C-alpha positions in Angstrom: 4.2 -66.2 -37.8 2.7 -63.4 -39.9 -0.3 -63.2 -37.8 1.8 -63.2 -34.7 4.0 -60.4 -36.0 1.0 -58.4 -37.0 -0.4 -58.9 -33.5 3.0 -57.7 -31.9 3.0 -54.6 -34.2 -0.5 -53.8 -33.1 0.3 -54.1 -29.5 3.4 -52.0 -29.8 1.4 -49.3 -31.6 -1.1 -49.4 -28.7 1.8 -49.0 -26.1 3.2 -46.0 -28.1 0.0 -44.2 -28.9 -2.4 -45.3 -26.3 -0.9 -43.8 -23.1 -1.0 -40.2 -24.1 -4.9 -40.5 -24.2 -5.3 -42.9 -21.3 -3.2 -41.0 -18.9 -4.8 -37.6 -19.3 -4.4 -35.6 -17.2 -0.8 -36.7 -16.1 -0.2 -33.5 -14.2 -2.1 -30.5 -12.8 -4.4 -28.5 -15.2 -4.1 -24.8 -15.4 -7.4 -22.9 -15.9 -6.6 -19.3 -17.0 -9.4 -16.9 -16.0 -9.4 -13.6 -17.9 -10.9 -11.6 -15.1 -9.9 -10.3 -11.8 -10.6 -12.5 -8.5 -14.0 -12.0 -6.9 -16.0 -11.4 -10.2 -18.6 -13.6 -11.7 -16.1 -15.5 -13.8 -13.8 -16.2 -10.8 -16.8 -17.2 -8.7 -17.8 -19.8 -11.5 -14.2 -21.1 -11.7 -13.8 -21.6 -8.0 -17.3 -23.2 -7.6 -16.6 -26.0 -10.1 -13.0 -26.5 -9.0 -13.3 -29.2 -6.4 -15.6 -31.4 -8.4 -13.5 -31.2 -11.5 -10.4 -32.1 -9.5 -12.1 -35.0 -8.1 -13.4 -36.3 -11.5 -10.0 -35.9 -13.2 -7.8 -37.0 -10.3 -5.5 -33.8 -10.7 -5.4 -30.4 -9.3 -7.1 -27.5 -11.2 -4.9 -24.6 -10.6 -6.8 -21.2 -11.3 -4.8 -18.4 -12.6 -6.4 -15.0 -13.1 -4.9 -13.0 -16.0 -7.3 -10.1 -16.4 -7.0 -7.6 -19.3 -8.2 -6.8 -22.8 -11.7 -8.1 -22.1 -10.3 -11.5 -21.4 -8.3 -11.9 -24.6 -5.1 -12.2 -22.7 -6.2 -15.5 -21.1 -7.6 -16.7 -24.3 -4.6 -15.9 -26.4 -2.3 -17.7 -23.9 -4.4 -20.9 -24.5 -4.5 -20.5 -28.2 -0.7 -20.5 -28.2 -0.5 -23.5 -25.7 0.4 -27.1 -26.5 -2.9 -28.8 -27.5 -2.8 -31.4 -24.7 -5.6 -30.2 -22.4 -3.3 -29.2 -19.7 -4.0 -25.5 -20.2 -7.6 -24.3 -20.7 -9.2 -20.9 -20.3 -12.5 -19.5 -19.1 -13.5 -17.4 -22.0 -16.2 -14.7 -22.0 -18.4 -13.4 -24.6 -16.3 -10.3 -25.4 -13.1 -12.4 -26.0 -14.9 -14.9 -28.1 -17.5 -13.0 -30.1 -17.5 -9.2 -29.7 -13.8 -8.8 -30.6 -14.2 -11.1 -33.7 -16.6 -8.5 -35.2 -15.7 -6.5 -38.2 -13.0 -3.8 -37.6 -11.8 -5.5 -34.4 -8.3 -7.0 -34.1 -7.7 -10.1 -32.1 -4.5 -12.1 -31.7 -6.2 -15.3 -32.4 -9.2 -16.5 -34.5 -11.8 -17.9 -32.0 -13.1 -20.4 -34.5 -9.7 -21.5 -35.9 -7.3 -21.4 -33.0 -9.4 -22.8 -30.2 -11.2 -26.0 -29.3 -14.5 -25.4 -27.6 -15.0 -27.6 -24.5 -18.4 -26.5 -23.1 -20.5 -23.5 -22.1 -20.3 -22.8 -18.3 -22.8 -20.3 -17.4 -25.0 -17.5 -18.6 -25.1 -14.0 -16.9 -28.1 -12.0 -17.7 -27.9 -8.2 -18.0 -30.3 -5.9 -16.2 -31.4 -2.5 -17.1 -31.2 -0.5 -13.8 -32.4 3.0 -12.7 -32.2 4.9 -9.4 -34.9 4.0 -6.8 -36.3 7.5 -7.3 -36.7 7.1 -11.1 -40.1 7.8 -12.7 -39.4 4.7 -14.8 -40.6 1.3 -13.6 -40.2 -0.7 -16.9 -38.4 -0.9 -20.1 -41.4 0.7 -21.8 -41.1 3.5 -19.5 -37.3 3.9 -20.2 -38.0 4.0 -23.9 -40.7 6.7 -23.5 -38.1 8.7 -21.4 -35.4 8.4 -24.1 -37.9 9.7 -26.7 -38.9 12.6 -24.5 -35.6 13.9 -23.5 -31.8 13.4 -23.9 -30.8 10.4 -21.8 -27.6 8.5 -21.0 -27.0 4.8 -20.2 -23.9 3.7 -18.2 -22.4 0.3 -19.4 -19.4 -1.9 -18.4 -16.9 -0.6 -20.9 -16.4 0.0 -24.6 -16.1 -3.3 -26.6 -17.9 -5.3 -24.0 -21.2 -7.1 -24.4 -22.8 -4.7 -22.0 -21.9 -1.9 -24.4 -23.4 -3.7 -27.3 -26.4 -4.5 -25.1 -27.1 -0.8 -24.7 -26.5 -0.3 -28.4 -29.1 -3.0 -29.2 -31.6 -1.2 -27.0 -31.0 2.0 -28.9 -31.5 0.3 -32.2 -34.5 -1.8 -31.3 -36.3 1.0 -29.3 -35.5 3.6 -32.1 -33.8 6.0 -29.7 -30.5 7.8 -29.4 -29.0 7.6 -25.9 -25.6 8.7 -24.8 -23.6 5.6 -23.9 -21.3 6.1 -21.0 -18.5 3.6 -20.5 -17.3 2.5 -17.0 -14.7 0.1 -16.0 -16.9 -2.8 -15.3 -20.4 -3.4 -14.0 -20.0 -2.4 -10.3 -19.1 1.2 -11.0 -22.2 1.4 -13.2 -24.5 0.0 -10.4 -22.9 2.5 -7.9 -23.4 5.5 -10.1 -27.0 4.5 -10.8 -27.4 4.1 -7.0 -26.0 7.6 -6.5 -28.2 9.1 -9.3 -25.2 10.2 -11.4 -26.5 8.4 -14.4 -30.3 7.8 -15.0 -30.0 4.4 -16.5 -27.3 1.5 -16.6 -26.7 -1.8 -18.1 -25.1 -4.1 -15.7 -24.5 -7.7 -15.3 -27.0 -9.1 -12.8 -24.3 -10.3 -10.4 -23.1 -6.6 -9.7 -26.7 -5.3 -9.3 -28.7 -8.1 -7.7 -27.9 -7.2 -4.1 -29.0 -3.5 -4.6 -32.1 -4.5 -6.4 -33.3 -6.9 -3.7 -32.6 -4.3 -1.1 -34.7 -1.8 -3.1 -31.8 0.6 -3.5 -32.1 0.6 -7.2 -34.8 -0.5 -9.7 -34.5 -3.4 -12.2 -36.5 -2.2 -15.2 -35.9 -5.4 -17.3 -33.5 -8.4 -17.9 -32.0 -8.8 -21.2 -32.5 -12.7 -21.6 -35.3 -14.2 -23.7 -37.0 -15.6 -20.7 -37.1 -14.4 -17.0 -34.2 -15.2 -14.8 -34.6 -17.4 -11.8 -32.5 -14.8 -9.7 -35.1 -12.0 -10.2 -38.2 -13.9 -11.3 -40.5 -10.8 -10.9 -38.5 -8.7 -13.3 -39.9 -8.8 -16.9 -37.7 -9.2 -19.9 -36.9 -6.6 -22.5 -39.1 -8.4 -24.9 -42.0 -8.2 -22.4 -41.3 -4.7 -21.9 -42.1 -3.6 -25.5 -39.1 -4.8 -27.5 -40.2 -8.1 -28.8 -37.3 -10.4 -29.9 -34.7 -8.5 -27.7 -32.1 -10.9 -26.3 -28.6 -10.4 -25.0 -26.6 -12.5 -22.5 -23.3 -12.5 -20.9 -21.7 -16.0 -20.8 -18.6 -17.9 -20.0 -17.3 -21.2 -21.6 -14.2 -23.3 -21.3 -11.8 -23.5 -24.3 -8.6 -25.5 -25.1 -6.1 -25.1 -27.8 -7.0 -26.0 -31.4 -5.8 -29.6 -32.1 -6.6 -30.9 -28.6 -7.5 -34.5 -29.1 -11.3 -35.1 -29.1 -10.9 -37.7 -26.3 -9.4 -35.1 -24.0 -11.9 -32.5 -24.9 -14.7 -35.1 -24.1 -13.0 -35.9 -20.7 -12.9 -32.2 -19.7 -16.4 -31.7 -20.9 -17.7 -34.7 -18.7 -15.9 -33.3 -15.6 -17.2 -29.7 -15.9 -20.7 -30.9 -16.7 -20.7 -33.0 -13.8 -19.6 -30.1 -11.6 -22.3 -27.8 -13.1 -25.1 -30.4 -12.5 -24.0 -30.6 -8.7 -26.8 -29.1 -6.6 -24.4 -27.3 -4.3 -22.7 -25.7 -7.2 -26.0 -24.7 -8.8 -27.2 -23.0 -5.5 -24.1 -21.1 -5.2 -24.1 -19.7 -8.7 -27.8 -19.0 -8.8 -27.5 -17.1 -5.5 -25.3 -14.5 -7.3 -27.3 -14.3 -10.4 -25.3 -16.9 -12.6 -27.2 -19.7 -14.3 -25.3 -22.9 -15.1 -25.5 -23.8 -18.8 -23.3 -26.8 -19.8 -23.4 -27.9 -23.4 -21.6 -30.3 -25.8 -18.5 -29.0 -27.5 -20.4 -29.0 -30.8 -23.3 -26.9 -29.5 -20.8 -24.4 -27.8 -19.1 -23.9 -31.1 -22.4 -23.3 -33.0 -23.3 -20.8 -30.2 -20.1 -18.8 -30.7 -20.6 -18.7 -34.4 -24.2 -17.2 -33.8 -23.0 -14.7 -31.3 -20.2 -13.5 -33.7 -22.9 -13.0 -36.4 -25.3 -11.3 -34.1 -22.9 -8.7 -32.7 -21.2 -8.1 -36.0 -24.6 -6.9 -37.3 -25.2 -4.7 -34.2 -21.7 -3.1 -34.6 -22.3 -2.7 -38.4 -25.5 -0.8 -37.7 -24.1 1.4 -35.1 -21.1 2.3 -37.3 -18.7 4.8 -35.7 -21.0 5.1 -32.7 -20.1 1.6 -31.6 -16.9 3.0 -30.2 
């Protein structure tokens, strides 16, 4: 009788505790994207949507909540129930730049969030007008040492801003950094010759570069990008060790059960490994980069440390 009672108790415990895990997801999942429709983040979200829905058996509802460098979307998830039914597409600024010294965030990215997976990397590119005398990063450094020079970037507090700061620090130059409201205005002003250099995400610049309307002097990643394979890296252009990338990842609320995180990770990784999705993303300069939750967490920690150091060295000039 004792064994029968023990067995019955175990069965009841399974009935009570088991379904919460087994039934996930039991309703549509909300994916909060912290950027406006049409941008690279939105493109990634909509590219993976059909396959994620098929793998999970529920709708993936995409909601665009732009603002504060993506922090509005991340904050919403940080305060959501930890059941995996609300997740966010988080960018580098909302997960690492804002966590640097002196910056205030409404959440702690390492304490209040559960990393699910990296999604994609978006290289940055140093661009110049087609008429510019510069043809490489080395040329841009020489120009900056010879005369006052300005560099447009995608906005104060963005990784593009710090990418330009890192260029100044590693090249030993002092350029004037000009903030814009995003990458597209930077590329347009470089095209018009209003600013001699710009740091843009590759998605905003790639069509103009391919058409020969602006020059790509270098890509910010450690290795050349498949989207512009003929463009040398900053490191190859005379700044050895230079690396900066834009990136997106998926996060859930802290306390989300590991089984749910694993299920989300598997579905998203499957989408990013689909050849049709890969082709769609690479065409606009986005490189799929799925990871385990553990590797994503370690990567975020390394990004926080890296950009904290850049900001500390820049001092008040970082703003």
